[in-house]
C-alpha positions in Angstrom: -2.6 46.1 15.5 -4.7 48.0 13.0 -7.2 45.9 11.2 -7.7 46.8 7.5 -11.0 45.1 6.9 -13.8 44.0 9.2 -14.1 40.3 9.4 -17.4 38.8 7.9 -18.1 37.0 11.2 -18.0 40.3 13.1 -20.6 41.8 10.7 -22.8 38.7 11.3 -23.0 39.3 15.0 -26.4 40.7 16.0 -26.6 44.2 17.4 -28.0 42.9 20.7 -24.9 40.7 21.2 -22.5 43.5 20.2 -24.2 45.8 22.8 -23.9 43.1 25.5 -20.2 42.8 24.7 -19.7 46.5 24.9 -21.5 46.8 28.2 -19.3 44.1 29.7 -16.1 45.5 28.3 -16.8 49.1 29.3 -17.5 47.9 32.9 -13.8 46.9 33.1 -11.3 49.5 34.3 -8.6 47.9 32.3 -10.6 48.1 29.1 -11.3 51.8 29.7 -7.6 52.5 30.2 -6.7 51.0 26.8 -6.2 53.3 23.8 -9.2 53.6 21.4 -7.7 51.4 18.7 -7.0 48.6 21.3 -10.5 48.8 22.7 -12.0 48.6 19.1 -9.7 45.6 18.4 -10.7 43.8 21.6 -14.4 44.4 21.0 -14.1 43.1 17.4 -12.2 40.0 18.5 -14.7 39.3 21.2 -17.6 39.7 18.7 -15.8 37.3 16.3 -15.6 34.7 19.1 -19.3 35.3 19.9 -20.1 34.7 16.2 -18.0 31.6 16.1 -19.7 30.3 19.2 -23.1 31.0 17.6 -22.0 29.1 14.4 -20.6 26.1 16.4 -23.9 25.9 18.4 -25.8 25.6 15.2 -23.5 22.8 13.8 -23.9 19.3 15.2 -20.2 19.0 16.0 -20.2 15.3 16.9 -21.9 14.4 13.6 -19.7 16.7 11.7 -16.5 15.1 13.1 -17.9 11.6 12.6 -18.7 12.4 9.0 -15.3 13.9 8.5 -13.5 10.9 9.9 -15.7 8.5 7.9 -14.9 10.4 4.7 -11.2 10.4 5.5 -11.3 6.6 6.3 -13.2 5.8 3.1 -10.8 7.8 1.0 -7.9 5.9 2.5 -9.5 2.6 2.0 -10.4 3.5 -1.6 -6.8 4.6 -2.3 -5.5 1.4 -0.8 -7.9 -0.6 -2.9 -6.8 1.2 -6.1 -3.1 0.6 -5.2 -3.8 -3.1 -4.6 -5.7 -3.4 -7.9 -2.8 -1.7 -9.7 -0.4 -4.1 -8.1 -2.5 -7.1 -9.2 -2.5 -5.7 -12.7 1.3 -5.3 -12.6 1.9 -8.9 -11.3 -0.5 -10.3 -14.0 1.4 -8.4 -16.7 4.7 -9.6 -15.5 3.4 -13.2 -15.2 2.2 -13.1 -18.8 5.7 -11.9 -19.9 7.3 -14.7 -17.9 4.9 -17.3 -19.4 5.8 -16.1 -22.9 9.5 -16.2 -22.0 9.2 -19.8 -20.7 7.1 -20.9 -23.7 9.6 -19.6 -26.3 12.8 -21.8 -26.5 14.5 -19.1 -28.6 14.4 -16.6 -25.8 15.8 -19.2 -23.3 18.7 -20.1 -25.6 19.4 -16.4 -26.2 19.5 -15.8 -22.4 21.7 -18.8 -21.9 24.1 -17.4 -24.6 24.1 -13.8 -23.2 24.5 -14.9 -19.6 26.3 -18.1 -20.2 28.5 -17.7 -17.1 25.3 -17.7 -15.0 22.8 -19.8 -16.9 22.8 -22.9 -19.1 20.3 -24.5 -21.4 19.6 -28.0 -20.1 19.1 -31.0 -22.3 15.4 -31.1 -21.5 15.1 -27.5 -22.8 14.8 -25.8 -19.5 17.0 -23.0 -18.3 18.9 -23.4 -15.0 21.8 -21.9 -13.1 25.1 -23.1 -14.5 25.8 -26.6 -13.2 22.3 -27.0 -11.8 20.5 -28.8 -14.7 18.4 -31.7 -13.4 20.1 -35.0 -13.9 18.4 -37.5 -16.1 17.0 -40.4 -14.1 14.9 -43.3 -14.9 11.1 -43.2 -14.5 9.8 -41.7 -11.3 7.1 -42.9 -9.0 5.9 -46.3 -8.1 6.4 -47.7 -11.5 9.9 -46.3 -11.7 10.8 -47.8 -8.3 9.4 -51.1 -9.4 11.4 -51.1 -12.7 14.6 -50.1 -10.8 14.0 -53.0 -8.4 13.5 -55.5 -11.2 16.6 -54.2 -13.0 18.6 -54.5 -9.8 17.3 -58.0 -9.1 18.1 -59.1 -12.6 21.6 -57.7 -12.3 22.1 -59.5 -9.1 20.7 -62.7 -10.5 23.0 -62.4 -13.5 26.0 -61.9 -11.3 25.1 -64.9 -9.2 24.7 -67.1 -12.4 28.1 -65.9 -13.7 29.7 -66.7 -10.3 28.2 -70.3 -10.3 29.5 -70.9 -13.8 33.0 -69.9 -12.7 33.0 -72.5 -10.0 
């Protein structure tokens, strides 16, 4: 494992720390038995870890992680908000198109002609599935019910009068 360049973190390790690492390592019989390149590699890797430990001690890790999580969460919420706004814009654009379609009787009749096996143009100008045009009925609501009752009563009265005359 030959290293081609010295890592920046190794260079940043103070000399006093490198000496302490060397003293510890040289006190080990296993380290002394290693080839020179292996000893150098192990010493450099240990110094890198020491430098990393020094950097992490200087960083407020809980605050760093909290800030990182908050940043990620905020980015996700912002992205979701932008997607929702784009969806609202899309729905509004489609609704405008549908409103224009409904307002233009020419387009309804063209659609009924092109898809006549599915749609039909109803007498009131609306477009409906074939065979589903609303049936024309008398007036709706309370006034409609009252007028239907009056008509029914007068029909019954007329039938009763005709029946009396026949007797």
